C-alpha positions as MATLAB code, in Angstrom:
seq = 'XXXXXXXXXXXXXXXXXXXXXXXXXXXXXXXXXXXXXXXXXXXXXXXXXXXXXXXXXXXXXXXXXXXXXXXXXXX';
ca = [
     102.472   92.568  102.432;
     101.218   92.295   98.899;
      99.988   94.806   96.393;
      96.357   94.323   97.419;
      97.032   94.898  101.105;
      99.097   97.998  100.312;
      96.371   99.500   98.151;
      93.809   98.679  100.845;
      95.880  100.494  103.473;
      96.236  103.465  101.143;
      92.474  103.600  100.547;
      91.500  103.236  104.205;
      94.113  105.816  105.197;
      92.846  108.290  102.611;
      89.267  107.815  103.784;
      90.257  108.377  107.408;
      92.487  111.354  106.616;
      90.237  113.236  104.208;
      86.632  112.064  104.552;
      86.000  111.249  108.203;
      85.199  114.189  110.441;
      84.699  112.406  113.759;
      86.399  113.360  116.987;
      87.365  111.042  119.801;
      89.029  111.991  123.027;
      92.754  111.251  122.744;
      92.600  109.870  119.186;
      93.227  111.910  116.050;
      91.589  110.124  113.113;
      93.423  112.215  110.512;
      96.846  111.255  111.922;
      95.885  107.573  111.895;
      94.819  107.987  108.259;
      98.141  109.560  107.295;
     100.045  106.793  109.114;
      98.041  104.142  107.219;
      98.715  105.882  103.904;
     102.455  106.015  104.603;
     102.492  102.320  105.573;
     100.544  101.425  102.431;
     102.861  103.414  100.171;
     105.952  101.924  101.817;
     104.499   98.427  101.504;
     103.682   99.011   97.839;
     107.210  100.220   97.049;
     108.835   97.337   98.901;
     106.538   94.801   97.261;
     107.395   96.147   93.813;
     111.114   96.034   94.581;
     111.086   92.506   95.972;
     108.631   90.819   93.617;
     109.467   92.860   90.523;
     112.940   91.365   90.357;
     111.667   87.788   90.179;
     110.475   88.202   86.608;
     113.859   89.282   85.292;
     116.434   86.764   84.230;
     120.003   87.346   85.242;
     122.846   86.125   83.108;
     123.744   85.763   79.489;
     122.082   83.223   77.271;
     124.471   80.789   75.705;
     124.912   81.042   71.982;
     125.133   77.852   70.048;
     127.615   78.006   67.219;
     127.466   75.380   64.505;
     130.496   75.134   62.271;
     131.081   72.940   59.256;
     134.281   71.675   57.854;
     134.266   73.197   54.365;
     137.548   71.564   53.389;
     135.961   68.117   53.228;
     133.067   69.234   51.035;
     135.180   69.591   47.899;
     133.495   68.075   44.865;
];
């Protein structure tokens, strides 16, 4: 699940939990909205953890050391 899908689940869940006032027999719309918001938040956190680490480089960059022989450069 990507960032877009997670934000979409959060938005749809918030709409169902807070804005919709419909009642169906055996279905609680507010609970479905809360479940969608939790899934969206969990998906967003997991996406950030997994894909956020790809940008970082691991390891130490090699340093290039150039040395000169000063003993030979005697004039």
